[in-house]
Every structure is written in C-alpha cells, then in structure tokens.
N, CA and C atoms as a LAMMPS dump frame, in Angstrom:
ITEM: TIMESTEP
0
ITEM: NUMBER OF ATOMS
360
ITEM: BOX BOUNDS ff ff ff
-5.0000000000000000e+02 5.0000000000000000e+02
-5.0000000000000000e+02 5.0000000000000000e+02
-5.0000000000000000e+02 5.0000000000000000e+02
ITEM: ATOMS id mol type element x y z
1 1 1 N -409.656 -393.511 313.98
2 1 2 C -411.417 -394.721 313.904
3 1 3 C -410.95 -395.457 312.748
4 2 1 N -411.661 -396.515 312.461
5 2 2 C -410.946 -396.657 310.908
6 2 3 C -412.663 -397.258 310.678
7 3 1 N -412.073 -396.805 309.475
8 3 2 C -413.603 -396.728 308.781
9 3 3 C -414.166 -398.291 308.608
10 4 1 N -415.454 -397.889 308.279
11 4 2 C -416.576 -399.019 308.454
12 4 3 C -416.061 -400.277 307.77
13 5 1 N -415.798 -400.023 306.32
14 5 2 C -415.502 -401.704 305.548
15 5 3 C -414.24 -401.912 305.866
16 6 1 N -413.189 -401.191 307.064
17 6 2 C -411.769 -402.122 307.552
18 6 3 C -412.45 -402.789 308.526
19 7 1 N -413.993 -402.248 309.639
20 7 2 C -414.032 -402.838 310.955
21 7 3 C -415.057 -403.994 309.972
22 8 1 N -415.704 -404.724 309.116
23 8 2 C -415.901 -405.267 308.557
24 8 3 C -415.559 -406.395 308.573
25 9 1 N -414.292 -406.09 307.746
26 9 2 C -413.421 -407.124 306.677
27 9 3 C -412.373 -407.264 308.478
28 10 1 N -412.415 -406.976 309.508
29 10 2 C -411.906 -407.388 310.532
30 10 3 C -413.07 -408.279 311.156
31 11 1 N -413.897 -407.578 311.368
32 11 2 C -414.95 -408.735 311.694
33 11 3 C -415.417 -409.823 311.007
34 12 1 N -415.24 -409.94 309.842
35 12 2 C -415.321 -411.331 308.712
36 12 3 C -413.921 -412.588 308.72
37 13 1 N -412.897 -411.769 309.368
38 13 2 C -411.945 -412.251 309.131
39 13 3 C -411.51 -413.131 310.895
40 14 1 N -412.007 -412.518 311.745
41 14 2 C -412.53 -413.47 312.617
42 14 3 C -413.261 -413.778 312.729
43 15 1 N -414.319 -414.707 312.027
44 15 2 C -415.319 -415.158 312.39
45 15 3 C -415.095 -416.59 311.049
46 16 1 N -414.131 -415.982 310.139
47 16 2 C -413.59 -417.123 309.279
48 16 3 C -412.288 -417.462 310.45
49 17 1 N -412.207 -417.235 311.271
50 17 2 C -410.443 -417.861 311.879
51 17 3 C -411.345 -419.238 312.38
52 18 1 N -412.859 -418.145 313.663
53 18 2 C -413.499 -419.595 314.516
54 18 3 C -414.548 -420.691 313.03
55 19 1 N -414.318 -420.016 312.18
56 19 2 C -415.301 -421.328 311.437
57 19 3 C -413.977 -422.413 310.322
58 20 1 N -413.2 -422.023 310.737
59 20 2 C -411.688 -422.711 310.498
60 20 3 C -410.996 -423.727 311.842
61 21 1 N -411.347 -423.195 312.98
62 21 2 C -410.843 -423.888 314.289
63 21 3 C -411.823 -424.488 314.321
64 22 1 N -412.817 -424.273 313.896
65 22 2 C -413.974 -425.173 314.064
66 22 3 C -413.948 -426.767 313.371
67 23 1 N -413.676 -426.545 311.993
68 23 2 C -414.123 -427.363 310.922
69 23 3 C -412.673 -428.174 310.911
70 24 1 N -411.488 -427.893 311.862
71 24 2 C -410.396 -428.47 311.809
72 24 3 C -410.522 -429.522 312.644
73 25 1 N -411.181 -429.082 313.765
74 25 2 C -411.756 -430.238 315.295
75 25 3 C -412.152 -431.388 314.156
76 26 1 N -413.271 -430.722 313.688
77 26 2 C -414.874 -431.554 313.083
78 26 3 C -413.45 -432.179 312.324
79 27 1 N -412.819 -432.111 311.55
80 27 2 C -412.53 -432.886 310.277
81 27 3 C -411.109 -433.819 311.109
82 28 1 N -410.52 -433.988 312.043
83 28 2 C -409.321 -434.443 313.08
84 28 3 C -410.594 -436.017 313.759
85 29 1 N -411.456 -435.527 314.199
86 29 2 C -412.52 -436.237 314.616
87 29 3 C -413.023 -437.066 313.847
88 30 1 N -413.603 -436.271 312.61
89 30 2 C -413.784 -437.157 311.568
90 30 3 C -412.995 -438.465 310.76
91 31 1 N -411.409 -437.758 310.789
92 31 2 C -410.844 -438.418 310.003
93 31 3 C -410.446 -439.555 311.386
94 32 1 N -409.902 -439.354 312.956
95 32 2 C -409.796 -440.485 313.493
96 32 3 C -410.458 -441.453 313.189
97 33 1 N -412.003 -441.514 313.207
98 33 2 C -413.166 -442.415 312.674
99 33 3 C -412.644 -443.867 311.883
100 34 1 N -412.764 -442.666 310.775
101 34 2 C -412.534 -443.291 309.097
102 34 3 C -411.053 -444.258 309.132
103 35 1 N -410.375 -443.393 309.94
104 35 2 C -408.756 -444.051 309.749
105 35 3 C -408.688 -444.848 311.029
106 36 1 N -409.366 -445.109 311.665
107 36 2 C -409.122 -445.932 312.7
108 36 3 C -407.758 -445.721 313.563
109 37 1 N -407.401 -444.064 313.474
110 37 2 C -406.093 -444.119 314.115
111 37 3 C -405.953 -442.378 315.034
112 38 1 N -405.259 -442.589 316.294
113 38 2 C -405.777 -441.466 317.003
114 38 3 C -405.455 -440.343 315.999
115 39 1 N -405.745 -439.309 316.314
116 39 2 C -405.712 -437.447 315.874
117 39 3 C -405.85 -436.843 316.763
118 40 1 N -404.695 -435.786 315.747
119 40 2 C -404.815 -434.739 317.197
120 40 3 C -404.804 -432.858 316.608
121 41 1 N -405.434 -431.92 317.044
122 41 2 C -405.311 -430.704 316.472
123 41 3 C -404.229 -430.228 318.1
124 42 1 N -403.25 -429.217 317.073
125 42 2 C -402.849 -428.232 317.982
126 42 3 C -402.821 -427.488 317.778
127 43 1 N -402.753 -426.247 318.922
128 43 2 C -403.039 -425.023 319.235
129 43 3 C -400.962 -424.444 319.886
130 44 1 N -400.624 -423.228 318.888
131 44 2 C -399.332 -423.062 319.536
132 44 3 C -400.23 -421.341 320.497
133 45 1 N -400.655 -421.029 321.638
134 45 2 C -401.12 -419.746 321.96
135 45 3 C -400.086 -418.813 321.968
136 46 1 N -398.339 -418.918 321.402
137 46 2 C -397.524 -417.738 321.322
138 46 3 C -397.964 -417.414 319.88
139 47 1 N -397.488 -418.489 318.832
140 47 2 C -397.511 -417.773 317.805
141 47 3 C -399.153 -417.974 316.952
142 48 1 N -399.855 -417.536 317.462
143 48 2 C -401.449 -417.905 316.966
144 48 3 C -401.783 -419.121 315.849
145 49 1 N -400.878 -419.998 315.501
146 49 2 C -400.631 -421.037 314.825
147 49 3 C -401.494 -422.13 315.505
148 50 1 N -402.221 -423.097 314.358
149 50 2 C -402.679 -423.934 315.27
150 50 3 C -402.888 -424.822 313.783
151 51 1 N -402.709 -426.201 314.222
152 51 2 C -402.77 -427.327 312.747
153 51 3 C -403.46 -428.907 313.848
154 52 1 N -403.73 -429.626 312.052
155 52 2 C -404.01 -430.828 312.477
156 52 3 C -402.73 -431.674 312.552
157 53 1 N -402.286 -432.424 313.383
158 53 2 C -401.004 -433.592 313.229
159 53 3 C -401.145 -433.576 311.611
160 54 1 N -400.287 -433.219 311.03
161 54 2 C -399.388 -434.124 310.064
162 54 3 C -399.557 -433.013 308.818
163 55 1 N -400.452 -432.001 309.528
164 55 2 C -401.377 -431.191 307.726
165 55 3 C -399.804 -429.787 308.019
166 56 1 N -399.973 -428.627 307.719
167 56 2 C -399.334 -427.481 307.778
168 56 3 C -400.213 -427.04 308.564
169 57 1 N -399.224 -425.684 309.23
170 57 2 C -400.597 -425.034 309.762
171 57 3 C -400.493 -424.228 309.751
172 58 1 N -401.554 -423.223 310.188
173 58 2 C -402.251 -422.393 309.994
174 58 3 C -402.541 -420.986 311.004
175 59 1 N -403.01 -420.056 310.645
176 59 2 C -402.011 -419.372 311.839
177 59 3 C -403.589 -418.175 311.528
178 60 1 N -403.946 -417.724 312.396
179 60 2 C -405.153 -416.512 313.358
180 60 3 C -404.872 -415.465 312.378
181 61 1 N -406.077 -415.012 311.99
182 61 2 C -405.45 -413.287 311.241
183 61 3 C -405.434 -412.472 312.106
184 62 1 N -404.636 -411.22 311.568
185 62 2 C -403.858 -410.449 311.813
186 62 3 C -405.119 -409.78 312.973
187 63 1 N -403.893 -409.272 313.702
188 63 2 C -405.275 -409.061 315.04
189 63 3 C -406.066 -409.816 316.353
190 64 1 N -406.159 -411.188 315.312
191 64 2 C -406.511 -412.286 316.051
192 64 3 C -405.704 -412.926 317.54
193 65 1 N -405.913 -413.413 318.352
194 65 2 C -405.17 -414.627 319.039
195 65 3 C -406.229 -415.665 320.418
196 66 1 N -405.251 -416.748 320.671
197 66 2 C -405.858 -417.87 321.356
198 66 3 C -405.536 -416.874 322.175
199 67 1 N -406.257 -416.947 323.54
200 67 2 C -406.166 -416.007 324.194
201 67 3 C -405.904 -417.319 325.599
202 68 1 N -406.751 -418.27 325.409
203 68 2 C -406.469 -419.521 326.421
204 68 3 C -406.32 -420.723 325.436
205 69 1 N -405.862 -421.722 326.485
206 69 2 C -406.56 -422.684 325.181
207 69 3 C -406.022 -423.745 326.625
208 70 1 N -407.875 -424.354 327.183
209 70 2 C -407.555 -425.502 328.155
210 70 3 C -408.016 -427.202 327.216
211 71 1 N -406.964 -428.04 327.98
212 71 2 C -407.62 -429.343 327.515
213 71 3 C -407.468 -430.299 329.177
214 72 1 N -408.561 -430.891 328.495
215 72 2 C -409.118 -431.64 329.554
216 72 3 C -407.509 -433.272 329.681
217 73 1 N -407.031 -433.253 330.755
218 73 2 C -406.153 -434.35 330.964
219 73 3 C -406.127 -435.11 332.488
220 74 1 N -405.154 -435.642 332.501
221 74 2 C -405.053 -436.434 333.866
222 74 3 C -404.101 -435.68 333.946
223 75 1 N -402.925 -434.948 333.399
224 75 2 C -402.225 -434.815 333.821
225 75 3 C -401.706 -433.539 332.816
226 76 1 N -401.836 -432.144 333.312
227 76 2 C -402.304 -430.761 332.651
228 76 3 C -400.68 -430.763 332.281
229 77 1 N -400.493 -430.408 330.868
230 77 2 C -399.303 -429.954 330.345
231 77 3 C -398.726 -428.808 330.129
232 78 1 N -397.581 -428.689 330.908
233 78 2 C -397.476 -427.253 331.122
234 78 3 C -396.732 -426.871 329.894
235 79 1 N -397.134 -426.419 329.132
236 79 2 C -396.508 -425.847 327.56
237 79 3 C -397.198 -424.734 326.92
238 80 1 N -396.726 -423.906 326.579
239 80 2 C -397.51 -422.524 325.199
240 80 3 C -398.382 -424.154 324.292
241 81 1 N -398.033 -425.135 323.556
242 81 2 C -398.437 -425.893 322.841
243 81 3 C -399.36 -427.146 323.482
244 82 1 N -400.673 -426.66 323.022
245 82 2 C -401.788 -427.652 323.491
246 82 3 C -402.953 -428.517 322.825
247 83 1 N -402.835 -429.594 322.834
248 83 2 C -403.904 -430.361 321.822
249 83 3 C -404.615 -430.438 322.493
250 84 1 N -405.734 -431.32 320.978
251 84 2 C -406.742 -431.699 321.949
252 84 3 C -406.831 -433.656 321.066
253 85 1 N -407.594 -434.84 321.33
254 85 2 C -407.056 -435.694 320.886
255 85 3 C -408.864 -436.809 320.759
256 86 1 N -408.509 -437.128 319.379
257 86 2 C -409.666 -437.972 319.128
258 86 3 C -409.084 -439.291 318.76
259 87 1 N -409.951 -439.868 319.428
260 87 2 C -409.544 -441.397 319.258
261 87 3 C -410.242 -441.676 318.213
262 88 1 N -410.03 -443.503 317.993
263 88 2 C -410.144 -443.726 316.81
264 88 3 C -412.041 -443.736 317.193
265 89 1 N -412.743 -444.105 318.259
266 89 2 C -413.72 -444.661 318.168
267 89 3 C -414.253 -443.174 318.561
268 90 1 N -414.321 -442.592 317.865
269 90 2 C -414.246 -440.503 318.401
270 90 3 C -414.371 -439.714 319.879
271 91 1 N -414.272 -440.803 320.624
272 91 2 C -413.861 -440.198 321.817
273 91 3 C -412.993 -439.048 321.936
274 92 1 N -412.814 -438.232 323.135
275 92 2 C -412.048 -436.817 322.75
276 92 3 C -411.334 -436.863 324.071
277 93 1 N -410.296 -436.267 324.472
278 93 2 C -409.303 -435.183 325.654
279 93 3 C -410.901 -434.891 325.559
280 94 1 N -411.085 -433.268 324.953
281 94 2 C -411.757 -432.778 325.126
282 94 3 C -411.156 -431.184 325.247
283 95 1 N -412.18 -429.985 325.7
284 95 2 C -411.255 -428.959 325.289
285 95 3 C -412.383 -427.698 325.465
286 96 1 N -411.003 -426.405 325.511
287 96 2 C -412.215 -424.924 325.557
288 96 3 C -410.844 -423.908 324.824
289 97 1 N -411.582 -423.376 323.287
290 97 2 C -409.98 -422.405 323.108
291 97 3 C -410.851 -421.472 322.99
292 98 1 N -409.826 -420.514 323.489
293 98 2 C -410.695 -418.844 323.274
294 98 3 C -409.825 -418.115 322.676
295 99 1 N -410.783 -417.408 321.644
296 99 2 C -410.232 -416.868 320.372
297 99 3 C -410.526 -415.269 320.925
298 100 1 N -409.571 -414.628 320.78
299 100 2 C -410.311 -413.254 320.784
300 100 3 C -409.521 -411.861 319.389
301 101 1 N -410.598 -410.732 319.521
302 101 2 C -410.007 -410.12 318.233
303 101 3 C -410.631 -408.514 318.969
304 102 1 N -409.969 -407.529 319.357
305 102 2 C -410.398 -406.628 319.716
306 102 3 C -410.965 -406.736 320.956
307 103 1 N -412.563 -406.738 321.695
308 103 2 C -413.066 -406.851 322.619
309 103 3 C -414.03 -407.472 322.333
310 104 1 N -413.608 -408.424 320.758
311 104 2 C -414.959 -409.965 320.614
312 104 3 C -414.124 -411.228 320.917
313 105 1 N -414.751 -411.927 322.05
314 105 2 C -414.269 -412.835 322.878
315 105 3 C -414.823 -414.357 322.133
316 106 1 N -414.885 -415.12 321.717
317 106 2 C -415.807 -416.674 321.778
318 106 3 C -414.802 -417.959 321.983
319 107 1 N -415.809 -418.958 322.378
320 107 2 C -415.479 -419.754 322.746
321 107 3 C -415.063 -421.241 321.833
322 108 1 N -414.604 -422.094 321.499
323 108 2 C -414.783 -423.32 321.288
324 108 3 C -414.761 -424.029 321.79
325 109 1 N -415.902 -424.659 322.205
326 109 2 C -415.663 -426.016 323.366
327 109 3 C -415.705 -427.359 322.334
328 110 1 N -414.957 -428.219 323.211
329 110 2 C -415.132 -429.152 322.994
330 110 3 C -415.323 -430.642 323.886
331 111 1 N -416.624 -431.023 323.641
332 111 2 C -417.156 -431.911 324.662
333 111 3 C -416.818 -433.299 325.043
334 112 1 N -416.529 -433.558 326.433
335 112 2 C -415.615 -434.497 326.409
336 112 3 C -416.146 -435.662 326.582
337 113 1 N -417.505 -435.581 326.523
338 113 2 C -418.214 -436.846 326.867
339 113 3 C -418.796 -437.173 325.743
340 114 1 N -419.682 -436.208 324.55
341 114 2 C -419.913 -436.442 323.658
342 114 3 C -419.051 -435.996 321.924
343 115 1 N -418.195 -435.507 322.434
344 115 2 C -416.941 -435.22 321.318
345 115 3 C -418.056 -433.998 319.98
346 116 1 N -419.076 -433.722 321.335
347 116 2 C -419.741 -432.368 320.16
348 116 3 C -419.098 -431.007 320.147
349 117 1 N -418.873 -430.682 318.826
350 117 2 C -417.712 -429.313 319.05
351 117 3 C -418.962 -428.012 318.861
352 118 1 N -418.889 -427.399 319.687
353 118 2 C -419.972 -425.666 319.598
354 118 3 C -418.573 -424.604 319.813
355 119 1 N -419.37 -423.439 319.292
356 119 2 C -419.16 -421.951 319.086
357 119 3 C -419.627 -421.212 319.847
358 120 1 N -419.434 -420.614 320.917
359 120 2 C -420.073 -419.761 322.369
360 120 3 C -419.571 -418.498 321.926
C-alpha cells in the first residue's frame, strides 16, 4: 500500500491532467474563433499524448491513460489517433475523452451542439 502523500500526489496529478485537457480544448475553440481558422486537438490513445495542432505534445502523468476517445463524425476514423475539430464560428465535431488513473475515471465531453466542455 502506498503512503498517503503518494496517493494524494497521484490524485493531484490526475486532476491536473483533466484540467490541462479541458483547458487545451477550450483554448482550441477560442483560437479558432479569434484566428478565423479551424483548429484541432489531437489525442493519441496508445501513448497518452494530446496536443493542439501546431503545438508541442503533452503527456498524461504516469499511471493515467486514455481509456477511450470518441469523436462525432460522419465517417469514424479507424485510428488510435483521434481529433476534435473547432471551426472559425466556434462549432465543433464534439467528442468524449475518457481518462483513467487506477480506479478513478472521468469523462470530458465536448457537446457538438453548443461547444460546451464539461468534466464528468
């Protein structure tokens, strides 16, 4: 069993991962609106990396992983690398990113109808 401070550090890192993903998605939407160009956030399920197109890759903290990344598309891409797109008007393809660490699981949802991002 891990000492309490190690468990707390792991939980803090997991929550930090969720906040960073949330912020990256929100930033992509804002960047699309203010630049007038479409922007995407990419998720690599196998490596635990995610990134805003044209920026450095970020990785989930050790022990965290993407359980599932679902994107809403007419034709679903058959790949381990998925993306959520934002258009210049702020609209999005939408999606659900499931992140896990140990027995904790959270879902970050991007609503395709109103572009709201929530962590559940």
